[in-house]
C-alpha positions as CSV (number, residue, x, y, z in Angstrom):
1,M,40.1,19.7,55.9
2,T,38.4,16.5,55.8
3,T,34.9,18.2,56.8
4,Q,35.3,20.7,53.8
5,L,36.0,17.9,51.4
6,T,32.9,15.9,52.4
7,V,30.8,18.6,51.9
8,G,31.9,19.8,48.8
9,Q,31.9,16.4,47.3
10,P,28.0,16.4,46.4
11,E,28.6,19.7,44.9
12,A,31.6,18.4,42.7
13,V,29.5,15.4,41.8
14,A,26.6,17.8,40.9
15,S,28.7,19.8,38.6
16,V,30.0,16.7,36.8
17,G,26.7,15.6,36.2
18,E,25.4,18.6,34.9
19,S,28.7,19.0,32.5
20,R,28.0,15.5,31.4
21,H,24.2,16.0,30.6
22,A,25.0,19.3,28.7
23,T,27.6,17.4,26.5
24,R,25.1,14.6,25.7
25,V,22.5,17.1,24.7
26,G,25.1,19.1,22.6
27,A,26.0,15.5,21.1
28,G,22.1,14.7,20.3
29,R,21.8,18.1,18.9
30,S,24.7,17.8,16.6
31,R,23.8,14.2,15.2
32,T,20.8,16.1,13.1
33,N,21.2,15.1,9.4
34,W,20.6,18.5,7.6
35,P,21.1,17.4,4.2
36,L,19.1,14.4,4.5
37,T,16.3,16.3,6.4
38,I,16.2,19.0,3.3
39,V,16.2,16.0,0.8
40,L,13.2,14.5,2.8
41,A,11.5,18.0,3.2
42,V,11.9,18.1,-0.8
43,C,10.4,15.0,-1.5
44,S,7.3,15.6,0.8
45,L,6.7,18.7,-1.3
46,T,6.5,16.9,-4.4
47,V,3.6,14.8,-2.7
48,L,2.0,18.0,-1.0
49,V,2.3,20.3,-3.4
50,P,0.2,18.2,-6.3
51,L,-2.3,17.3,-3.3
52,Y,-3.0,21.0,-2.7
53,V,-3.4,21.8,-6.0
54,T,-6.1,18.9,-6.5
55,L,-7.9,19.9,-3.3
56,S,-7.8,23.8,-4.2
57,M,-9.1,23.0,-7.9
58,A,-11.9,20.5,-6.7
59,F,-13.6,23.0,-4.6
60,K,-13.5,26.0,-7.3
61,T,-15.9,26.9,-9.6
62,T,-15.7,26.4,-13.2
63,S,-14.6,30.3,-13.7
64,Q,-12.4,30.2,-11.1
65,S,-10.5,26.7,-12.1
66,V,-9.6,28.2,-15.7
67,D,-8.3,31.7,-14.4
68,G,-4.6,30.1,-14.4
69,N,-3.8,30.4,-10.8
70,A,-3.8,26.8,-9.5
71,F,-2.4,27.8,-6.3
72,S,-5.1,30.2,-5.5
73,L,-7.3,29.3,-2.4
74,P,-10.9,28.5,-3.6
75,W,-13.4,31.4,-2.7
76,P,-16.1,31.1,-2.3
77,V,-15.9,27.3,-1.7
78,S,-18.0,25.2,-4.2
79,V,-18.9,21.6,-4.4
80,S,-20.4,21.8,-8.0
81,G,-17.5,19.7,-9.3
82,F,-18.3,17.0,-7.2
83,V,-21.8,16.8,-8.0
84,Q,-21.1,16.9,-11.9
85,A,-18.4,14.2,-11.3
86,W,-20.7,12.2,-9.6
87,Q,-23.2,12.3,-12.0
88,L,-20.8,11.7,-14.8
89,T,-18.9,8.9,-13.8
90,D,-22.0,7.0,-12.1
91,F,-19.9,7.1,-9.1
92,P,-21.9,4.8,-6.9
93,R,-22.0,2.2,-9.4
94,S,-18.0,2.4,-10.6
95,F,-17.3,2.8,-6.8
96,A,-19.1,-0.5,-5.9
97,I,-17.1,-2.4,-8.7
98,S,-13.9,-1.0,-7.7
99,V,-14.4,-2.1,-3.9
100,F,-15.5,-5.6,-5.2
101,I,-12.3,-6.0,-7.6
102,A,-10.0,-4.5,-4.5
103,A,-11.7,-6.7,-2.1
104,V,-11.4,-10.1,-4.2
105,A,-7.9,-9.1,-4.9
106,V,-7.0,-8.3,-1.3
107,G,-8.8,-11.4,0.4
108,G,-7.4,-13.6,-2.7
109,T,-3.8,-12.4,-2.6
110,I,-3.6,-12.9,1.2
111,L,-5.2,-16.5,1.2
112,L,-3.2,-17.7,-1.8
113,S,0.3,-16.4,-1.2
114,S,0.0,-17.6,2.4
115,F,-0.8,-21.2,1.4
116,A,1.9,-21.1,-1.2
117,A,4.4,-19.7,1.1
118,Y,3.8,-21.9,4.1
119,A,4.4,-25.0,1.7
120,I,7.1,-23.6,0.1
121,S,8.9,-22.7,3.5
122,H,8.4,-25.8,5.1
123,N,9.5,-27.8,2.1
124,W,12.7,-26.0,1.0
125,Q,14.8,-29.2,1.1
126,R,13.0,-30.6,-2.0
127,R,13.8,-29.5,-5.4
128,A,10.4,-28.9,-7.0
129,F,9.3,-26.4,-4.1
130,R,12.4,-24.2,-4.5
131,W,12.1,-24.1,-8.4
132,A,8.3,-23.1,-7.7
133,F,9.8,-20.3,-5.6
134,F,11.9,-19.1,-8.1
135,Y,9.5,-19.4,-10.8
136,L,7.5,-17.1,-8.6
137,L,10.2,-14.7,-8.3
138,A,10.7,-14.6,-12.0
139,A,7.0,-13.8,-12.5
140,M,7.7,-10.5,-10.6
141,F,9.8,-9.1,-13.9
142,L,6.8,-10.1,-16.2
143,P,4.8,-6.8,-16.5
144,F,0.9,-7.1,-17.5
145,P,1.3,-5.2,-20.7
146,V,3.8,-7.9,-21.9
147,V,1.2,-10.7,-21.8
148,A,-2.1,-8.4,-22.3
149,L,-2.9,-9.6,-25.6
150,S,-3.0,-13.1,-24.2
151,Q,-4.8,-12.5,-21.2
152,V,-7.3,-10.5,-23.1
153,K,-7.9,-13.6,-25.5
154,L,-8.0,-16.0,-22.4
155,T,-10.4,-14.1,-20.6
156,G,-12.8,-13.6,-23.7
157,M,-12.6,-17.5,-24.2
158,V,-13.5,-18.1,-20.7
159,H,-16.3,-15.5,-20.6
160,L,-14.3,-13.7,-17.9
161,D,-14.0,-10.4,-19.6
162,N,-15.6,-8.5,-16.8
163,P,-14.6,-7.2,-13.3
164,I,-14.6,-11.2,-11.8
165,G,-11.8,-11.6,-14.2
166,V,-10.0,-8.2,-13.6
167,A,-10.2,-9.4,-9.7
168,I,-8.8,-12.6,-10.6
169,L,-5.8,-11.1,-12.8
170,H,-4.9,-9.0,-9.7
171,V,-4.7,-12.1,-7.3
172,M,-2.5,-13.9,-9.9
173,F,-0.2,-10.8,-10.7
174,Q,0.4,-10.2,-6.7
175,L,1.3,-13.5,-5.7
176,A,4.9,-13.4,-6.9
177,F,5.7,-10.4,-4.4
178,S,3.3,-11.6,-1.8
179,V,4.9,-15.1,-1.5
180,M,8.4,-13.9,-1.3
181,L,7.2,-11.4,1.7
182,F,5.4,-14.3,3.3
183,T,8.2,-16.7,2.8
184,A,10.9,-14.5,4.2
185,F,8.4,-13.8,7.2
186,L,7.8,-17.5,8.0
187,R,11.4,-18.1,8.1
188,S,11.5,-15.9,11.1
189,I,9.0,-18.1,13.3
190,P,10.6,-20.1,15.5
191,A,10.3,-24.1,14.3
192,E,9.5,-25.0,18.2
193,L,6.0,-23.4,18.0
194,E,4.9,-25.8,15.2
195,E,6.6,-28.7,16.8
196,S,4.9,-28.1,20.2
197,A,1.6,-27.8,18.4
198,R,2.1,-31.3,16.6
199,I,3.0,-33.1,19.9
200,D,-0.3,-31.9,21.1
201,G,-2.1,-33.8,18.2
202,A,-2.8,-30.9,15.5
203,S,-2.9,-31.6,12.0
204,T,-1.1,-29.7,9.3
205,A,-4.7,-27.8,8.6
206,Q,-4.9,-27.0,12.4
207,V,-1.6,-25.6,12.8
208,F,-1.8,-23.5,9.9
209,W,-5.0,-21.6,11.0
210,R,-4.8,-21.8,14.7
211,L,-1.2,-21.0,15.1
212,I,0.7,-19.9,11.9
213,F,-2.2,-17.7,10.3
214,P,-2.9,-15.7,13.3
215,L,1.0,-15.0,14.0
216,L,1.0,-13.8,10.1
217,A,-1.4,-10.9,11.1
218,P,1.5,-8.1,10.4
219,M,2.4,-9.6,7.0
220,S,-1.0,-10.0,5.8
221,A,-1.8,-6.4,6.7
222,T,1.2,-5.3,4.4
223,V,0.5,-7.6,1.7
224,G,-3.2,-6.8,1.8
225,I,-2.2,-2.6,1.5
226,F,0.0,-3.3,-1.4
227,A,-2.7,-5.6,-3.3
228,F,-5.3,-3.0,-2.6
229,L,-3.4,0.0,-3.8
230,A,-2.5,-2.0,-6.6
231,S,-5.9,-3.1,-7.7
232,W,-7.6,0.2,-6.9
233,N,-5.4,2.7,-9.0
234,D,-4.9,0.0,-11.9
235,Y,-6.0,1.5,-15.4
236,V,-4.4,-0.5,-17.9
237,M,-5.9,-4.1,-16.8
238,P,-9.5,-2.9,-16.5
239,S,-9.5,-1.3,-19.8
240,L,-8.4,-3.8,-21.7
241,I,-10.2,-6.8,-20.0
242,T,-13.5,-5.6,-19.2
243,S,-15.6,-5.4,-22.5
244,N,-18.5,-3.9,-21.0
245,P,-18.1,0.0,-20.6
246,A,-20.7,0.3,-18.0
247,L,-18.7,-2.2,-15.9
248,Q,-15.7,-0.2,-15.6
249,T,-13.8,0.8,-12.6
250,L,-13.1,4.3,-11.4
251,P,-9.6,5.0,-13.0
252,V,-11.2,4.1,-16.4
253,L,-14.0,6.0,-16.2
254,Q,-12.0,9.3,-15.4
255,Q,-10.5,9.0,-18.8
256,M,-13.2,11.1,-20.3
257,F,-12.1,14.2,-18.2
258,Q,-8.9,14.4,-20.4
259,T,-10.8,14.8,-23.4
260,Q,-14.4,15.5,-23.4
261,F,-14.4,17.8,-20.1
262,S,-10.7,19.1,-20.3
263,N,-11.9,22.6,-19.8
264,N,-13.8,21.9,-16.7
265,Y,-11.0,21.6,-14.4
266,N,-12.9,21.5,-10.9
267,V,-14.8,18.5,-12.3
268,S,-11.8,16.5,-13.5
269,F,-9.9,17.2,-10.0
270,A,-13.1,16.6,-8.0
271,S,-13.2,13.1,-9.6
272,Y,-9.8,12.6,-9.3
273,L,-10.0,13.4,-5.7
274,M,-12.9,11.2,-4.9
275,A,-11.1,8.2,-6.7
276,M,-8.1,8.6,-4.9
277,A,-9.4,9.4,-1.3
278,P,-9.8,5.9,-0.4
279,S,-6.4,4.7,-1.3
280,I,-4.9,7.7,0.7
281,L,-7.2,6.8,3.7
282,V,-6.3,3.2,3.8
283,Y,-2.4,4.1,3.5
284,L,-2.5,6.9,6.3
285,F,-4.7,4.4,8.7
286,T,-2.4,1.0,7.9
287,Q,1.0,2.7,7.0
288,R,2.7,1.1,10.4
289,W,1.7,-2.2,9.6
290,V,3.6,-1.7,6.3
291,M,6.8,-0.8,8.1
292,S,6.3,-3.6,10.8
293,G,5.4,-6.1,8.5
294,L,8.5,-5.8,6.1
295,T,11.0,-5.3,9.1
296,Q,9.6,-8.3,11.1
297,G,10.0,-10.2,7.7
298,A,13.6,-8.9,7.1
299,I,14.8,-10.3,10.3
300,K,15.0,-13.9,11.3
């Protein structure tokens, strides 16, 4: 009798293990949130369908683009719309201006906001720094159109009614949100790291550049992405600030396709696709930095 129990025991244990595994698998399957999945799928379609229409219309000929069927596949595939859009918008020049403004906006936003956040987070006990932080937060609720007239007059007075002035204004209007992100991230860095560096004789500048700033890499990437997208896709600020039409950015120059070339849909969509391609590529390759930077800054 004892021998039979001993021999049958592994089989019983195996059957119990299999039943537990099946229970876990069933529980994992039942955890699927189908309503949320459907909502996410519908939200994805609101982005993917317009993107498909843009791609389809951009590679059509003029006769194909006016047939009224935006969802039909382009056949034969034509790049004539891209050629005309390249010439009409003077794409190399306008693209270079947009890249310059975006580069200055990204670099200036990361540097200035990290400086300000470091000073605020290390002097929080002082009233002046706390009020400076609250002042910056209040600036988040002040959009550019509210102060557009004063900014136009001011940039004209100091001769900054050009892409340089636009880039500076982009940095200024990105500071509030960026300082808030950097400040939250800096509070999650242990104070012992900086104390050990100061014990070794490091100055404030050395502590920031050699210790703190490298640790800010995830949040710097997040701030840089937001600054790039805001400056690259902006239309209002360059159109109001830049006085020379030859120095306008891509979003501003594309306004011509809404009036003069409104019937050449293939040219219009080709121009739109060329303008938004850089921002799409930047976000696709760097979106993990956005999530990691935001989540790390939210956890102390």
